[in-house]
C-alpha positions as a Markdown table, in Angstrom:
| # | Residue | x | y | z |
|---|---|---|---|---|
| 1 | Met | -0.3 | 0.1 | 0.1 |
| 2 | Arg | 1.4 | 3.2 | -1.0 |
| 3 | Leu | 1.3 | 6.6 | 1.3 |
| 4 | Ser | -1.5 | 7.8 | -0.5 |
| 5 | Glu | -4.1 | 4.9 | -0.2 |
| 6 | Ala | -3.3 | 4.9 | 3.1 |
| 7 | Val | -4.0 | 8.8 | 3.6 |
| 8 | Ala | -7.2 | 8.3 | 1.1 |
| 9 | Thr | -8.4 | 5.6 | 2.9 |
| 10 | Arg | -8.1 | 7.7 | 6.2 |
| 11 | Val | -10.0 | 10.4 | 5.3 |
| 12 | Lys | -12.7 | 8.6 | 3.7 |
| 13 | Glu | -13.1 | 6.8 | 7.2 |
| 14 | Ile | -13.3 | 10.0 | 9.1 |
| 15 | Leu | -15.9 | 11.5 | 5.3 |
| 16 | Arg | -18.2 | 8.2 | 6.5 |
| 17 | Glu | -17.9 | 9.4 | 11.1 |
| 18 | Arg | -18.6 | 12.4 | 11.1 |
| 19 | Asn | -20.6 | 11.6 | 7.8 |
| 20 | Met | -19.6 | 14.8 | 5.7 |
| 21 | Thr | -19.9 | 14.5 | 1.7 |
| 22 | Gln | -16.2 | 16.0 | -0.2 |
| 23 | Ala | -17.4 | 18.6 | -1.5 |
| 24 | Gln | -17.9 | 20.4 | 2.4 |
| 25 | Leu | -14.7 | 18.9 | 2.9 |
| 26 | Glu | -13.7 | 20.6 | -0.1 |
| 27 | Arg | -14.9 | 24.2 | 0.9 |
| 28 | Leu | -14.0 | 23.7 | 4.6 |
| 29 | Ser | -10.3 | 22.7 | 3.6 |
| 30 | Thr | -10.2 | 25.8 | 0.6 |
| 31 | Ile | -9.0 | 22.2 | -1.4 |
| 32 | His | -10.0 | 22.6 | -5.9 |
| 33 | His | -12.8 | 19.7 | -6.2 |
| 34 | Gly | -10.1 | 17.5 | -9.1 |
| 35 | Thr | -6.6 | 18.2 | -6.2 |
| 36 | Met | -9.4 | 16.3 | -4.0 |
| 37 | Asn | -10.2 | 13.9 | -6.3 |
| 38 | Asp | -7.0 | 12.9 | -7.1 |
| 39 | Leu | -5.9 | 12.2 | -3.6 |
| 40 | Leu | -9.6 | 10.4 | -3.1 |
| 41 | Ser | -8.5 | 8.3 | -5.9 |
| 42 | Ser | -4.8 | 7.9 | -5.1 |
| 43 | Val | -4.0 | 9.1 | -8.7 |
| 44 | Tyr | -0.4 | 9.9 | -7.4 |
| 45 | Lys | 2.1 | 8.1 | -6.0 |
| 46 | Thr | 3.0 | 10.8 | -3.3 |
| 47 | Val | 1.0 | 13.0 | -1.2 |
| 48 | Asn | 1.8 | 16.7 | -0.4 |
| 49 | Leu | 2.0 | 17.4 | 2.7 |
| 50 | Lys | 0.2 | 20.7 | 2.4 |
| 51 | Thr | -2.8 | 19.1 | 1.2 |
| 52 | Val | -2.6 | 16.5 | 4.2 |
| 53 | Tyr | -2.6 | 19.9 | 6.8 |
| 54 | Leu | -5.0 | 21.6 | 5.3 |
| 55 | Ile | -7.9 | 18.1 | 5.0 |
| 56 | Ile | -6.4 | 17.7 | 8.7 |
| 57 | Arg | -7.2 | 21.6 | 9.8 |
| 58 | Ala | -10.7 | 21.0 | 8.0 |
| 59 | Phe | -12.1 | 18.2 | 9.8 |
| 60 | Glu | -10.9 | 19.9 | 12.7 |
| 61 | Met | -8.2 | 17.4 | 14.2 |
| 62 | Lys | -5.3 | 17.3 | 15.3 |
| 63 | Val | -2.1 | 16.6 | 13.6 |
| 64 | Ser | -1.2 | 12.9 | 15.2 |
| 65 | Asp | -5.2 | 11.5 | 15.8 |
| 66 | Phe | -5.4 | 11.5 | 11.9 |
| 67 | Phe | -2.0 | 9.7 | 12.4 |
| 68 | Asp | -3.0 | 7.9 | 14.9 |
| 69 | His | -5.1 | 4.8 | 13.3 |
| 70 | Ser | -4.3 | 1.3 | 12.5 |
| 71 | Ile | -3.2 | 2.1 | 8.7 |
| 72 | Phe | -0.7 | 4.3 | 9.2 |
| 73 | Glu | 1.1 | 1.4 | 11.9 |
| 74 | Arg | 1.1 | -1.0 | 8.8 |
| 75 | Asn | 4.7 | -2.8 | 7.7 |
| 76 | Asp | 4.2 | -2.5 | 3.6 |
| 77 | Ile | 4.0 | 1.4 | 2.7 |
| 78 | Glu | 5.2 | 2.3 | 0.1 |
| 79 | Val | 6.7 | 6.4 | 0.0 |
| 80 | Asp | 8.6 | 6.2 | -2.6 |
């Protein structure tokens, strides 16, 4: 699993938990629709730290809470 896939999985999980739409997250985070689609579809191998930070801030979470999840504890996460 690539890091971008792990981030996308985590974002989708939080969206479901909060009964929030992608459009709502886009507005709160000021991330363009195309960029959010690319992130949630894991189009790219990498993920931009600024984008992740804007999403975390839109969720009103601590960075540590976002990454404190079993998906980020996997040993097979590719970061290339």
